[in-house]
Backbone bond lengths (Angstrom), bond angles and torsions (degrees), N, CA, C in turn:
res aa  C-N    CA-C-N  psi(-1)  N-CA   C-N-CA  omega(-1)  CA-C   N-CA-C  phi
1 M - - - 1.451 - - 1.522 109.23 -
2 T 1.309 118.08 131.49 1.453 123.03 -179.81 1.515 109.68 -110.14
3 T 1.324 115.35 128.57 1.452 121.26 178.40 1.524 108.97 -82.85
4 Q 1.308 117.71 131.26 1.452 122.47 177.56 1.527 108.70 -103.40
5 P 1.341 117.17 154.02 1.462 119.27 175.69 1.527 110.15 -55.32
6 T 1.318 116.21 139.18 1.455 121.57 -178.59 1.517 108.62 -131.09
7 E 1.325 114.75 -167.35 1.450 120.01 175.59 1.528 111.03 -67.85
8 T 1.324 117.25 -18.88 1.459 121.93 177.07 1.519 108.67 -64.65
9 D 1.331 116.49 145.43 1.454 118.20 178.49 1.528 109.45 -62.46
10 P 1.334 117.64 152.16 1.457 119.88 -174.68 1.533 113.62 -64.79
11 F 1.321 117.64 -25.27 1.469 120.66 179.92 1.526 110.30 -69.54
12 T 1.313 116.66 -45.71 1.465 121.41 177.79 1.522 110.21 -64.62
13 A 1.326 116.61 -41.88 1.468 120.88 179.49 1.527 110.51 -64.45
14 F 1.343 117.36 -40.06 1.467 120.81 179.11 1.530 110.08 -63.04
15 R 1.322 116.16 -47.67 1.463 119.51 -179.84 1.529 110.87 -59.70
16 A 1.322 116.85 -45.61 1.468 120.79 -179.49 1.533 110.76 -61.69
17 A 1.325 117.19 -42.06 1.464 120.35 -179.78 1.527 111.00 -65.17
18 V 1.322 117.69 -45.29 1.466 120.91 -179.78 1.520 110.28 -64.59
19 E 1.324 117.03 -44.17 1.469 120.05 -179.32 1.522 111.99 -63.26
20 S 1.325 117.35 -28.79 1.474 120.50 177.57 1.534 111.18 -92.34
21 R 1.327 116.38 5.19 1.475 123.78 178.93 1.529 111.87 63.38
22 D 1.311 116.52 29.80 1.460 123.06 176.50 1.528 108.01 -95.98
23 M 1.324 115.90 76.49 1.464 120.24 -175.05 1.525 112.11 -69.45
24 A 1.327 117.93 -31.22 1.470 119.60 175.51 1.526 109.55 -65.07
25 G 1.322 116.22 -40.24 1.461 120.08 176.85 1.513 111.92 -65.02
26 A 1.326 117.14 -40.93 1.465 121.12 177.62 1.527 109.87 -61.70
27 A 1.327 116.63 -44.68 1.470 120.35 -179.35 1.523 111.49 -64.63
28 S 1.335 117.62 -33.31 1.468 120.93 -178.20 1.525 112.79 -65.70
29 L 1.322 117.32 -15.63 1.462 121.68 -179.87 1.528 112.65 -79.40
30 F 1.335 116.66 -11.05 1.459 121.30 -176.96 1.523 111.44 -88.53
31 A 1.327 115.42 148.16 1.463 121.21 172.28 1.519 108.43 -64.22
32 E 1.304 116.45 155.34 1.468 121.59 -178.13 1.532 111.90 -55.47
33 D 1.332 117.74 -36.32 1.471 121.73 -176.65 1.531 112.74 -104.79
34 A 1.312 117.45 25.52 1.465 121.72 -178.92 1.530 110.73 -62.53
35 T 1.324 115.17 159.20 1.460 122.59 -177.60 1.517 110.56 -117.78
36 F 1.341 115.83 137.30 1.459 122.52 174.25 1.524 108.25 -115.43
37 W 1.332 115.91 124.20 1.464 122.77 176.12 1.520 108.03 -104.11
38 S 1.313 116.11 113.91 1.459 123.42 -176.34 1.529 111.31 -81.51
39 P 1.334 116.49 150.31 1.462 119.03 175.05 1.529 112.86 -75.55
40 V 1.336 117.53 -11.09 1.462 119.08 -173.85 1.531 114.20 -129.44
41 V 1.331 118.38 -1.96 1.464 121.94 179.91 1.522 108.31 -122.00
42 H 1.339 115.60 134.19 1.465 120.85 -174.94 1.528 113.02 -66.95
43 Q 1.318 117.69 -48.81 1.460 121.46 -176.48 1.530 110.29 -81.03
44 P 1.325 117.55 143.42 1.470 119.27 177.02 1.528 110.68 -74.30
45 Y 1.317 115.01 156.95 1.456 122.38 170.22 1.523 105.87 -96.29
46 V 1.324 117.03 135.16 1.460 120.79 -177.26 1.520 109.63 -120.40
47 G 1.328 114.83 132.21 1.452 121.22 174.97 1.516 112.92 111.49
48 R 1.325 114.64 146.46 1.460 122.12 -179.49 1.528 111.54 -59.75
49 D 1.337 117.85 -38.67 1.466 120.42 -179.39 1.527 111.24 -63.19
50 A 1.326 117.33 -41.52 1.468 121.16 178.19 1.525 110.12 -64.30
51 I 1.319 116.73 -41.36 1.461 120.89 178.96 1.520 110.19 -64.77
52 A 1.320 117.92 -40.26 1.465 121.47 178.23 1.523 110.70 -61.15
53 L 1.319 117.49 -42.52 1.459 121.61 178.98 1.528 111.02 -62.86
54 I 1.319 116.77 -43.46 1.463 121.00 -179.72 1.525 110.69 -66.68
55 L 1.322 117.67 -45.27 1.459 120.00 179.55 1.525 111.41 -62.18
56 S 1.308 116.86 -37.82 1.456 120.92 176.98 1.530 110.68 -62.97
57 G 1.322 116.78 -42.50 1.464 120.93 177.84 1.509 112.40 -64.90
58 V 1.318 116.29 -43.36 1.465 120.94 179.83 1.530 110.43 -60.55
59 A 1.315 117.25 -38.19 1.467 120.80 179.24 1.527 111.13 -61.84
60 Q 1.330 117.00 -28.29 1.457 121.14 178.17 1.533 112.46 -83.18
61 V 1.318 117.21 -28.26 1.463 122.22 -174.55 1.526 112.44 -90.64
62 F 1.329 117.35 -40.71 1.460 120.92 -177.78 1.530 110.42 -76.22
63 E 1.315 115.67 135.60 1.459 122.26 176.14 1.524 108.49 -120.10
64 D 1.309 116.62 143.79 1.466 122.19 178.71 1.527 112.05 55.36
65 F 1.330 116.47 40.48 1.470 122.13 -178.80 1.521 110.13 -71.31
66 R 1.344 115.42 136.96 1.470 119.39 171.52 1.516 109.73 -156.65
67 Y 1.342 114.62 141.37 1.459 119.80 172.81 1.517 108.14 -77.84
68 T 1.333 116.43 140.69 1.460 121.53 -176.85 1.523 113.31 -116.42
69 A 1.327 117.90 -16.60 1.466 121.26 -179.57 1.520 109.16 -162.48
70 S 1.337 114.50 161.55 1.451 121.40 -178.41 1.527 108.44 -142.64
71 Y 1.333 116.18 134.24 1.465 121.22 -178.09 1.524 108.98 -132.09
72 A 1.328 117.46 128.90 1.459 121.97 -177.35 1.524 110.77 -104.81
73 D 1.330 115.40 156.75 1.458 123.29 178.21 1.525 107.94 -127.17
74 D 1.301 115.87 140.64 1.458 119.72 174.78 1.523 109.36 -68.40
75 S 1.313 116.26 166.03 1.460 120.66 178.04 1.516 110.51 -57.90
76 G 1.330 114.72 137.95 1.455 120.54 176.89 1.509 111.07 -82.19
77 D 1.307 116.72 175.18 1.460 122.04 179.20 1.529 112.01 -60.46
78 D 1.341 116.04 -25.90 1.462 120.09 -178.03 1.528 112.93 -92.06
79 G 1.341 117.99 7.92 1.455 121.68 178.25 1.515 114.50 84.98
80 T 1.321 117.38 1.27 1.460 119.79 178.07 1.521 109.62 -87.63
81 E 1.311 114.97 160.20 1.455 121.20 175.64 1.515 108.20 -122.65
82 G 1.330 116.49 157.06 1.451 120.18 -179.85 1.512 111.99 -131.91
83 H 1.321 114.68 158.54 1.455 121.67 179.95 1.521 107.47 -154.87
84 V 1.324 116.60 142.32 1.460 121.58 177.56 1.523 108.13 -122.24
85 L 1.327 116.01 130.66 1.457 122.86 176.29 1.530 107.71 -116.52
86 A 1.325 116.83 116.74 1.464 121.26 176.45 1.522 108.54 -85.49
87 F 1.343 116.27 144.51 1.458 119.31 -179.54 1.526 111.82 -143.79
88 T 1.319 114.29 162.06 1.461 122.11 169.23 1.522 106.82 -127.63
89 T 1.312 115.05 152.30 1.452 121.38 178.99 1.515 108.47 -163.61
90 R 1.304 115.26 -175.02 1.454 120.90 177.14 1.525 107.76 -136.09
91 V 1.327 115.51 141.12 1.458 122.45 172.72 1.524 105.40 -121.97
92 G 1.328 116.27 103.23 1.470 119.31 -172.86 1.519 109.07 63.02
93 D 1.313 115.82 -125.87 1.468 119.95 -179.75 1.528 112.58 -94.28
94 R 1.321 117.51 7.60 1.473 121.89 -177.35 1.531 111.41 -100.18
95 E 1.330 115.99 124.87 1.467 121.10 172.10 1.523 107.61 -76.84
96 L 1.315 116.35 140.37 1.454 121.36 -176.48 1.524 109.05 -133.70
97 Q 1.308 115.61 137.91 1.468 122.64 172.05 1.520 106.97 -116.96
98 G 1.323 115.84 146.27 1.450 117.94 179.72 1.509 112.75 -162.69
99 V 1.321 113.98 178.13 1.459 121.22 175.58 1.524 109.17 -137.71
100 D 1.327 114.80 142.34 1.457 122.93 168.38 1.519 106.01 -101.48
101 I 1.311 116.84 118.92 1.462 121.89 177.97 1.528 106.37 -103.82
102 L 1.315 116.09 114.09 1.459 122.59 -174.87 1.525 110.61 -110.37
103 R 1.344 115.81 141.61 1.466 122.33 173.13 1.524 107.15 -124.99
104 S 1.325 115.79 147.61 1.466 119.44 177.53 1.516 110.60 -140.18
105 S 1.315 113.58 161.47 1.457 121.72 175.00 1.518 107.16 -152.79
106 G 1.310 117.24 132.58 1.452 121.00 177.37 1.520 114.30 61.69
107 G 1.320 117.26 29.52 1.459 120.79 177.60 1.517 115.33 84.18
108 R 1.332 117.22 0.94 1.466 122.26 178.88 1.525 109.42 -116.68
109 L 1.326 115.99 142.66 1.462 119.76 173.66 1.523 108.12 -71.32
110 T 1.333 116.10 135.74 1.460 120.69 -177.58 1.519 113.01 -115.96
111 E 1.326 116.48 -17.84 1.458 119.30 -176.22 1.522 110.28 -155.69
112 L 1.331 115.23 140.83 1.461 122.42 173.36 1.518 107.41 -132.98
113 T 1.320 115.84 120.55 1.450 122.37 174.26 1.522 107.10 -115.66
114 V 1.324 116.42 129.44 1.461 120.97 179.44 1.516 108.70 -114.71
115 M 1.326 115.63 132.60 1.462 122.41 174.65 1.517 107.71 -125.67
116 V 1.345 115.93 138.22 1.462 120.52 -178.44 1.524 110.86 -136.78
117 R 1.327 114.39 160.09 1.455 122.74 174.76 1.514 107.81 -149.35
118 P 1.266 122.50 160.13 1.462 128.59 -5.38 1.531 111.35 -81.19
119 Y 1.306 115.08 176.16 1.457 121.65 -177.10 1.528 112.31 -55.59
120 S 1.331 117.06 -42.21 1.470 120.04 -178.18 1.527 111.40 -62.09
121 A 1.317 117.35 -36.84 1.464 120.56 177.71 1.528 110.22 -72.95
122 A 1.333 117.69 -37.81 1.461 121.01 177.31 1.531 110.25 -63.05
123 T 1.320 116.78 -37.67 1.455 121.22 177.68 1.526 110.50 -65.01
124 A 1.329 117.06 -44.41 1.464 120.79 177.54 1.529 110.24 -62.33
125 L 1.317 117.39 -40.69 1.467 121.81 177.25 1.522 110.21 -61.25
126 R 1.323 117.13 -47.65 1.472 121.50 179.95 1.526 110.84 -57.69
127 E 1.326 117.15 -46.01 1.465 121.28 -178.30 1.528 111.69 -63.22
128 R 1.317 116.67 -45.15 1.475 119.70 -177.96 1.526 112.03 -70.58
129 M 1.326 116.91 -39.66 1.466 119.01 178.58 1.523 110.69 -68.34
130 A 1.321 118.36 -38.64 1.469 121.45 178.39 1.524 110.64 -60.11
131 A 1.327 115.89 -40.55 1.469 119.62 179.23 1.531 110.84 -66.18
132 L 1.329 117.20 -39.05 1.470 120.74 179.54 1.525 112.71 -69.42
133 L 1.313 116.19 -39.62 1.465 120.71 -173.86 1.530 113.25 -87.88
134 A 1.341 117.26 -6.05 1.469 121.19 -177.63 1.522 111.33 -68.45
């Protein structure tokens, strides 16, 4: 089942899609030229298709994923809005904490930045994602 953008704000829709493991639905909420900033890769990934591929990989790598908190931001001077979703998960035997930092404009997600800790879990994430995306 794929979630389509609705009257619900894109941040709530993204969280609902990820929590239901509907990564195609989560990716569909992004603008065609959206940007993904990885916690382990220097260059950003650009485009909804790239984001869909990454979200699909993350769904295979993350175990026991759950969002633990949500923080909203008022509209910025440029008309964009922001939202932060804190999460916990596991990569193999490593516990991982992180945040999804989301930006939107015009009802579409335009940017996703992911930050994770600790370093050992980020390293395990990098290794597993590299193997999936190779």
